[in-house]
C-alpha positions as CSV (number, residue, x, y, z in Angstrom):
1,D,0.0,0.0,-0.1
2,R,0.8,3.7,-0.7
3,S,1.6,6.1,2.3
4,P,-0.5,9.1,2.6
5,H,2.9,11.1,2.2
6,V,3.2,9.7,-1.3
7,R,-0.3,10.5,-2.4
8,V,0.2,14.2,-1.2
9,V,3.6,14.4,-3.3
10,R,1.7,13.2,-6.4
11,L,-1.4,15.5,-5.8
12,S,1.1,18.3,-5.4
13,A,2.8,17.3,-8.5
14,Q,-0.2,17.1,-10.5
15,R,-1.4,20.5,-9.5
16,N,2.0,21.9,-10.3
17,A,1.7,20.4,-13.8
18,I,-1.7,21.7,-14.4
19,S,-0.5,25.2,-13.1
20,A,2.4,25.0,-15.5
21,M,0.1,24.0,-18.4
22,T,-2.5,26.8,-17.6
23,Q,0.3,29.5,-17.4
24,T,1.8,28.3,-20.8
25,I,-1.6,28.4,-22.3
26,L,-2.3,31.9,-20.8
27,F,1.0,33.3,-21.7
28,T,0.5,31.9,-25.3
29,L,-2.9,33.6,-25.8
30,V,-1.5,36.9,-24.3
31,A,1.4,36.6,-26.7
32,V,-1.0,36.1,-29.7
33,G,-3.0,39.1,-28.3
34,L,-0.2,41.2,-28.3
35,Y,1.0,40.5,-31.8
36,F,-2.4,41.5,-32.8
37,F,-2.5,44.6,-30.7
38,T,0.9,45.5,-32.0
39,D,0.3,45.3,-35.6
40,W,-2.9,47.4,-35.0
41,A,-0.9,50.0,-33.1
42,L,1.6,50.1,-35.9
43,R,-1.0,50.6,-38.7
44,L,-2.5,53.3,-36.5
45,I,0.6,55.1,-36.3
46,E,1.4,54.7,-39.9
47,H,-2.2,55.8,-40.8
48,Y,-1.7,59.2,-38.8
49,R,1.6,59.6,-40.1
50,G,0.4,59.1,-43.8
51,A,3.3,56.8,-44.8
52,P,4.9,53.6,-43.9
53,L,7.5,54.2,-41.2
54,P,11.1,53.5,-42.6
55,N,12.2,51.0,-39.9
56,R,8.8,49.3,-39.6
57,N,10.3,46.0,-38.1
58,L,12.3,48.0,-35.3
59,V,9.4,49.9,-34.2
60,F,7.1,46.7,-34.1
61,F,9.8,45.2,-32.2
62,A,10.0,48.2,-29.7
63,I,6.2,48.4,-29.1
64,I,5.8,44.3,-28.8
65,L,8.6,44.3,-26.3
66,I,7.5,46.9,-24.3
67,A,3.9,45.7,-24.2
68,A,5.1,42.2,-23.5
69,V,7.2,43.0,-20.4
70,V,4.5,45.1,-18.9
71,S,1.8,42.4,-19.5
72,F,3.6,39.5,-18.5
73,Q,4.7,41.2,-15.3
74,I,1.1,42.1,-14.5
75,I,0.2,38.3,-15.4
76,Q,2.8,37.1,-12.9
77,R,2.0,39.3,-10.2
78,I,-1.9,38.3,-10.7
79,L,-1.0,34.7,-10.7
80,Q,1.2,34.9,-7.5
81,G,-1.5,36.9,-5.7
82,A,0.8,40.1,-5.3
83,P,-0.6,43.5,-5.5
84,L,-0.4,45.3,-8.8
85,A,0.7,48.6,-7.5
């Protein structure tokens, strides 16, 4: 027979695996959303500017980098239960 300690460890490992999978799915969905947000923001900038940006790829990278760092920090704080401010 199995001891209660072994069952607790297995349940804990299962919860961690589910939590890791949930986090991976959440971060992937946010990353896809960030891609579309960045594309929209870049098109909006180009629309107001009236012409395509000369270094469009660098601007895209800068926008998505900043948005990713901010949003992933917010998600981490929410998942850890820490206050946002």
